[in-house]
PANURO-994114 format. One record per residue (C-alpha): residue in three letters; chain; z, y, x; residue number from 1. Coordinates in steps of 0.1 Angstrom, whole numbers, plus 2048, in hexadecimal, padded with zeros to 3 digits. Layout:
N
  code  unit   zz   yy   xx  pos
   ALA     A    Z    Y    X  NUM
...
//
This chain:
136
  code  unit   zz   yy   xx  pos
   UNK     A  A28  503  683    1
   UNK     A  A05  513  680    2
   UNK     A  9ED  50F  69C    3
   UNK     A  9D7  52B  6A8    4
   UNK     A  9B2  527  6A0    5
   UNK     A  998  52F  6BB    6
   UNK     A  974  535  6B1    7
   UNK     A  95A  525  6C9    8
   UNK     A  935  528  6CA    9
   UNK     A  920  50B  6D8   10
   UNK     A  8FB  50D  6DE   11
   UNK     A  8E2  4F1  6E2   12
   UNK     A  8C2  4FB  6F3   13
   UNK     A  8A2  4E8  6EC   14
   UNK     A  884  4EA  705   15
   UNK     A  868  4D3  6FA   16
   UNK     A  87A  4B3  6EF   17
   UNK     A  897  4B7  706   18
   UNK     A  8B9  4C7  701   19
   UNK     A  8CE  4D9  71C   20
   UNK     A  8F0  4CB  724   21
   UNK     A  908  4DA  73D   22
   UNK     A  923  4C8  751   23
   UNK     A  943  4DC  74E   24
   UNK     A  954  4E6  76F   25
   UNK     A  978  4E0  77A   26
   UNK     A  97E  506  775   27
   UNK     A  97B  505  750   28
   UNK     A  998  502  738   29
   UNK     A  98F  4E2  726   30
   UNK     A  979  4C3  728   31
   UNK     A  973  4C7  74E   32
   UNK     A  956  4B1  75B   33
   UNK     A  94A  4A9  738   34
   UNK     A  926  4B1  72D   35
   UNK     A  923  4CC  711   36
   UNK     A  90C  4E5  702   37
   UNK     A  910  50A  70C   38
   UNK     A  932  513  6FD   39
   UNK     A  94A  531  6FD   40
   UNK     A  965  542  6E9   41
   UNK     A  95B  55B  6CE   42
   UNK     A  969  57D  6D9   43
   UNK     A  97C  594  6C1   44
   UNK     A  962  5A7  6AD   45
   UNK     A  946  590  6B6   46
   UNK     A  932  57A  69F   47
   UNK     A  92D  556  6AA   48
   UNK     A  907  55B  6AD   49
   UNK     A  90D  578  6C5   50
   UNK     A  925  562  6D9   51
   UNK     A  90C  546  6DB   52
   UNK     A  8F0  55C  6E9   53
   UNK     A  908  56E  702   54
   UNK     A  915  54C  70F   55
   UNK     A  8F2  53F  713   56
   UNK     A  8EA  55D  729   57
   UNK     A  90B  55B  73D   58
   UNK     A  90B  535  742   59
   UNK     A  8E6  52E  747   60
   UNK     A  8D5  54F  750   61
   UNK     A  8BD  54A  733   62
   UNK     A  8B7  56A  720   63
   UNK     A  8BA  56E  6FB   64
   UNK     A  895  577  6FA   65
   UNK     A  88D  553  704   66
   UNK     A  8A0  545  6E7   67
   UNK     A  894  53E  6C3   68
   UNK     A  8B0  534  6AB   69
   UNK     A  8A5  514  699   70
   UNK     A  8C6  509  688   71
   UNK     A  8EB  510  684   72
   UNK     A  904  4F7  677   73
   UNK     A  922  4FE  661   74
   UNK     A  942  504  676   75
   UNK     A  956  4E5  67E   76
   UNK     A  97B  4E4  685   77
   UNK     A  988  4D0  6A3   78
   UNK     A  9AE  4CD  6A3   79
   UNK     A  9C3  4CB  6C3   80
   UNK     A  9EA  4C9  6C4   81
   UNK     A  9EC  4EE  6CD   82
   UNK     A  9CE  4FD  6BD   83
   UNK     A  9B1  4F9  6A6   84
   UNK     A  98D  500  6B2   85
   UNK     A  974  50D  698   86
   UNK     A  953  504  6A8   87
   UNK     A  933  516  69E   88
   UNK     A  913  504  6AB   89
   UNK     A  8F0  510  6AF   90
   UNK     A  8CE  501  6BA   91
   UNK     A  8B4  516  6CB   92
   UNK     A  891  50F  6D7   93
   UNK     A  891  51B  6FB   94
   UNK     A  872  52A  70C   95
   UNK     A  87D  520  72F   96
   UNK     A  88D  502  740   97
   UNK     A  899  517  75E   98
   UNK     A  8BF  518  75F   99
   UNK     A  8D6  52D  775  100
   UNK     A  8FA  51F  772  101
   UNK     A  919  534  774  102
   UNK     A  93C  527  77F  103
   UNK     A  943  516  75E  104
   UNK     A  92B  4F9  764  105
   UNK     A  923  4E4  782  106
   UNK     A  902  4D3  777  107
   UNK     A  8E8  4D5  75C  108
   UNK     A  8CF  4BC  74E  109
   UNK     A  8B3  4BD  734  110
   UNK     A  8B6  49D  721  111
   UNK     A  8A9  48B  703  112
   UNK     A  8C3  48F  6E7  113
   UNK     A  8C6  469  6E4  114
   UNK     A  8CF  468  709  115
   UNK     A  8F0  479  702  116
   UNK     A  901  457  6FF  117
   UNK     A  8FB  452  725  118
   UNK     A  910  471  72D  119
   UNK     A  936  478  72B  120
   UNK     A  933  494  712  121
   UNK     A  94D  4A8  6FF  122
   UNK     A  956  493  6E0  123
   UNK     A  942  4A5  6C6  124
   UNK     A  922  4AC  6D9  125
   UNK     A  90C  48F  6CD  126
   UNK     A  914  494  6A8  127
   UNK     A  910  4BA  6AC  128
   UNK     A  8ED  4B5  6BB  129
   UNK     A  8E3  49C  69F  130
   UNK     A  8EF  4B5  685  131
   UNK     A  8DC  4D2  694  132
   UNK     A  8BC  4BF  69A  133
   UNK     A  8BD  4B3  675  134
   UNK     A  8C0  4D8  66A  135
   UNK     A  8A1  4E5  67A  136
//
């Protein structure tokens, strides 16, 4: 049986030496109450980079004009019993630390990358951040 593949874009925002993490709300479809980067499904006809920037605007209120792309990692596959996620990840320098959350997340924090171990994150977040930081 073949499983459908969903493309996802995840963005890590860097302001100074801190990265932005978001605590996923009970209203989202997966990993409720886990900390993550800014994530969303790639829409039909959309490139992952476009998705990344759109999701940053929607979930944080931070405009594309405030973002400078520093790195992107090759897509990684995360397999679940019913589907495969193809995750495209991006690292941006962010000109602001002001965040306006939407319904998808309950809290945000600007943290040192090494502090991720102190948070209940989605499983791939620490490795993704390490990979992106090494790419810049």
